[in-house]
FIGUZA-665256 format. One record per residue (C-alpha): residue number from 0; x, y, z. Coordinates in pm, whole numbers, plus 50000, padded with zeros to 5 digits. Each point is the difference from the previous one (the first is absolute). Layout:
<nodes>
    k      u      v      w
  NUM      X      Y      Z
...
</nodes>
This chain:
<nodes>
    k      u      v      w
    0  50000  50000  50000
    1  50132  50338  49900
    2  49953  50328  50185
    3  49872  50290  49791
    4  49986  50360  50113
    5  49713  50232  49914
    6  50184  50206  49739
    7  50106  49687  49811
    8  49641  49873  50006
    9  49880  50336  49865
   10  50254  49982  49717
   11  49908  49640  49921
   12  49629  50081  49981
   13  50076  50295  49770
   14  50233  49801  49771
   15  49801  49944  49679
   16  50261  49753  49876
   17  49953  49761  50291
   18  49700  49806  50121
   19  49876  50171  50316
   20  50006  49796  50318
   21  49687  49871  50164
   22  49952  50162  50342
   23  49877  49785  50288
   24  49886  50210  50296
   25  49979  49785  50315
   26  49865  50269  50235
   27  49667  49979  50179
   28  49683  50149  49843
   29  50000  50296  50241
   30  50353  50088  49881
   31  49900  49973  49635
   32  49718  50245  50068
   33  50263  50260  50097
   34  50231  49969  49700
   35  50099  49759  49726
   36  50231  49987  49699
   37  49774  49996  49696
   38  49963  49659  49838
   39  50093  49797  50307
   40  49846  49660  50067
   41  49887  49997  50363
   42  50026  49680  50204
   43  50052  50045  50374
   44  50301  49814  50138
   45  49773  49778  50210
   46  49826  49875  49683
   47  50302  49938  49776
   48  50025  49624  50059
   49  49635  49949  49906
   50  50031  50226  49695
   51  50324  49870  49844
   52  49797  49859  49710
   53  49888  50358  49919
   54  50357  50125  49951
   55  50142  49962  49648
   56  50333  49815  50026
   57  50109  50126  49658
   58  50002  50367  50103
   59  50276  50192  50172
   60  49864  50114  50337
   61  50084  50284  50234
   62  49849  49940  50345
   63  49892  50310  50194
   64  49898  50071  50360
   65  50028  50302  50230
   66  50373  49994  50083
   67  50131  49693  49815
   68  50002  49741  50277
   69  49680  49808  49928
   70  50067  50021  49628
   71  50346  49851  50051
   72  49850  49705  50184
   73  49743  49948  49724
   74  50268  50035  49729
   75  50207  49731  50174
   76  49690  49778  50018
   77  49930  50050  49630
   78  50356  49902  49915
   79  49970  49693  50221
   80  49678  49911  49816
   81  50182  50015  49666
   82  49932  50351  49875
   83  50313  50075  49797
   84  49995  50382  49980
   85  49916  50175  50326
   86  50113  50335  50140
   87  49932  50174  50330
   88  49930  50374  50002
   89  50257  50116  50255
   90  49840  50254  50232
   91  49652  49911  49875
   92  49731  50242  49899
   93  50138  50241  50260
   94  50320  50034  49793
   95  49791  50029  49682
   96  49801  50289  50152
   97  50313  50175  50128
   98  50214  49968  49685
   99  49769  49945  49701
  100  49653  50132  50082
  101  50018  50267  50273
  102  49631  50075  49950
  103  49907  49649  50110
  104  49844  49971  50343
  105  50244  49870  50261
  106  49922  49817  50320
</nodes>
């Protein structure tokens, strides 16, 4: 599992010559109600095991949470379960809001 910082994720999403990553947001619904990176697939961490069949193994995934700790655990689980291309958003959506989208609500 690779660590990815918010500015690199922003650049990757904007790169027209590269397939954009799929974003897996593992925060709780109340957190998603506060802020979210557009296009994210939302599956709370507590439901990941039961929803593995919903996650496309052929995509390259960036896992997102608030500060990057839950997402790192989920990214490690996905790798263990055979997902070949998984990244963790270092610093989570908090880092995204601070460095990429300062207008995003922070909590």
